[in-house]
C-alpha positions as CSV (number, residue, x, y, z in Angstrom):
1,M,31.3,96.3,211.5
2,T,28.0,94.8,210.9
3,E,27.7,91.1,209.9
4,R,27.2,92.0,206.3
5,Q,30.3,94.2,206.2
6,L,32.3,91.2,207.6
7,R,31.0,88.9,205.0
8,E,31.8,91.5,202.3
9,Q,35.3,91.7,203.6
10,E,35.8,88.0,203.5
11,F,34.4,88.0,200.0
12,Q,36.8,90.7,199.1
13,I,39.7,88.7,200.6
14,A,38.7,85.7,198.5
15,R,38.7,87.7,195.3
16,Y,42.2,89.1,196.1
17,R,43.3,85.5,196.7
18,H,41.9,84.5,193.4
19,L,43.7,87.4,191.7
20,E,46.9,86.6,193.4
21,R,46.9,83.1,191.9
22,E,46.1,84.4,188.5
23,V,48.8,87.3,188.3
24,T,52.0,86.6,186.6
25,D,54.0,89.7,187.5
26,P,56.0,89.0,190.7
27,L,55.7,92.5,192.0
28,A,52.0,92.7,191.5
29,A,51.6,89.2,193.4
30,C,53.7,90.7,196.2
31,L,51.5,93.8,196.4
32,I,48.3,91.8,196.2
33,H,49.5,89.5,199.0
34,S,50.3,92.5,201.2
35,I,46.8,93.7,200.6
36,I,45.5,90.3,201.6
37,E,47.5,90.3,204.9
38,E,46.2,93.8,205.8
39,L,42.6,92.8,205.1
40,E,42.9,89.5,207.0
41,A,44.3,91.4,210.0
42,E,41.5,93.9,210.0
43,L,39.1,91.0,209.8
44,R,40.7,89.1,212.8
45,K,40.4,92.4,214.9
46,Q,36.7,92.6,214.1
47,R,36.1,88.7,214.4
48,P,39.0,87.1,216.6
49,D,37.6,83.6,215.9
50,W,38.2,84.0,212.1
51,H,41.1,82.0,210.8
52,G,40.5,82.1,207.1
53,P,39.8,79.2,204.7
54,G,41.2,75.9,205.3
55,H,41.8,76.5,209.1
């Protein structure tokens, strides 16, 4: 992945995190959380030093 693609993926993760906080349906929240985990795992493969926000 290029640096730009990595930044876009980070932005996408942030958008999903925001959506996860806003959603009220428990099933939807669970599915969004699963998507976030997959995106973060993929990002960590490409950028092993990435730990997400707050780390």
